[in-house]
C-alpha positions in Angstrom: -20.8 -14.6 16.3 -19.7 -11.0 16.7 -16.8 -11.6 19.1 -15.4 -14.4 16.9 -15.8 -12.3 13.7 -14.1 -9.4 15.4 -11.2 -11.6 16.2 -10.8 -12.7 12.6 -11.2 -9.1 11.4 -8.5 -7.9 13.8 -6.1 -10.5 12.6 -6.7 -9.4 9.0 -6.8 -5.7 9.5 -4.7 -5.1 12.7 -6.8 -2.1 13.6 -9.8 -2.3 16.0 -11.7 0.5 14.4 -11.5 -0.9 10.9 -12.3 -4.4 12.3 -15.4 -3.2 14.1 -16.5 -1.4 10.9 -16.0 -4.6 8.8 -17.9 -6.8 11.3 -20.8 -4.3 11.2 -20.8 -4.2 7.4 -20.6 -8.0 7.4 -23.8 -8.3 9.5 -25.6 -5.9 7.3 -24.6 -7.8 4.2 -25.6 -11.1 5.8 -29.0 -9.6 6.6 -29.4 -8.2 3.1 -28.2 -11.3 1.3 -29.8 -14.0 3.6 -32.1 -15.1 0.8 -29.1 -15.9 -1.4 -27.7 -18.4 1.1 -27.7 -21.9 -0.4 -27.4 -24.7 2.3 -26.5 -27.1 -0.5 -23.2 -25.2 -1.1 -22.0 -25.2 2.6 -22.7 -24.3 6.1 -24.1 -20.9 7.1 -21.1 -20.1 9.4 -18.7 -20.7 6.5 -20.8 -18.4 4.3 -20.8 -15.7 7.0 -17.0 -15.8 7.4 -16.5 -15.7 3.6 -18.5 -12.4 3.6 -16.3 -11.1 6.5 -13.1 -12.1 4.8 -14.1 -10.5 1.4 -15.2 -7.3 3.2 -11.9 -7.1 5.1 -9.9 -7.7 1.9 -11.9 -4.9 0.2 -10.9 -2.6 3.0 -7.3 -3.6 2.7 -7.3 -2.9 -1.0 -9.2 0.3 -0.7 -8.3 3.7 0.6 -7.9 2.4 4.1 -4.6 0.8 3.1 -2.8 4.1 3.4 -3.9 4.3 7.0 -2.5 0.9 7.6 0.8 1.9 6.1 1.0 5.2 8.1 0.2 3.3 11.3 2.9 0.7 10.8 5.5 1.9 13.3 3.1 3.0 16.1 1.5 -0.4 16.0 4.7 -2.0 17.1 5.1 -4.2 14.0 8.8 -3.8 13.8 10.5 -6.9 15.1 13.7 -7.6 16.8 14.0 -10.9 14.9 16.6 -11.4 12.1 16.5 -9.2 9.1 16.2 -10.4 5.5 19.9 -10.5 5.0 20.5 -12.7 8.1 17.8 -15.1 6.9 19.3 -15.4 3.5 22.8 -15.9 5.1 21.4 -18.8 7.1 20.5 -20.7 4.0 23.0 -23.3 2.7 25.5 -21.8 0.3 25.0 -24.9 -2.0 21.2 -24.6 -2.0 19.3 -23.8 -5.1 17.0 -21.3 -3.3 20.0 -19.4 -2.0 21.5 -19.2 -5.5 18.2 -18.0 -6.9 17.7 -15.4 -4.2 21.2 -14.1 -4.7 20.3 -13.3 -8.3 17.5 -10.9 -7.3 18.1 -7.3 -6.6 18.8 -6.8 -2.9 15.6 -4.8 -2.3 13.4 -7.3 -4.0 15.2 -10.2 -2.2 14.5 -8.5 1.1 10.8 -8.1 0.2 10.5 -11.8 -0.7 12.3 -13.0 2.4 10.4 -10.7 4.8 7.1 -11.7 3.2 7.6 -15.4 3.2 10.0 -16.0 6.1 8.6 -13.4 8.5 5.0 -13.3 7.3 4.8 -9.6 6.7 1.9 -8.4 4.6 2.2 -6.1 1.6 1.1 -3.1 3.6 3.6 -3.9 6.4 6.4 -4.2 3.9 5.4 -0.9 2.2 5.4 0.8 5.6 8.7 -0.8 6.8 10.6 0.0 3.6 8.9 3.3 2.7 7.9 2.0 -0.8 4.5 2.4 -2.4 2.1 -0.5 -1.9 1.8 -1.1 -5.7 5.6 -1.3 -6.0 5.8 -3.9 -3.3 3.1 -6.0 -5.0 5.0 -5.7 -8.3 8.3 -6.6 -6.8 6.8 -9.7 -5.1 5.0 -10.8 -8.3 8.1 -10.4 -10.5 10.4 -11.9 -8.0 8.3 -15.0 -7.6 8.3 -15.5 -11.4 12.0 -15.1 -11.4 12.5 -17.5 -8.6 10.1 -20.0 -10.2 12.1 -19.8 -13.5 15.4 -20.1 -11.7 14.3 -23.1 -9.6 12.9 -25.0 -12.6 
């Protein structure tokens, strides 16, 4: 199971050292919590991957997130693809989404477009834009609420 779990952890964390640590912690937790596994609630593999995912998310939320932000550029996560403005420009001028996106502040619009059209994580956005992670999360949350209200 370790190679497959390492692959999942790498996709979530994008750093091998953190992924290896999370997989190690996951196996420790599986061993410690084995008695709490209930086969009536699902398969063992699903339970094991849930533990892995929760541990990886804990790492992303914890102090390690600053390491992820600092390592953004060296990891080659910048892309030559279209930027947020180009993606918004490609939307139909008559479309409701385009009108609602145009109502957002440019920085917040860029964050939403990059997150949803390009699939960038909160940490990647913070690293790319040089904005604190908490600010990125707030911008996304408030922008989604504004878009939802506008589209309704």
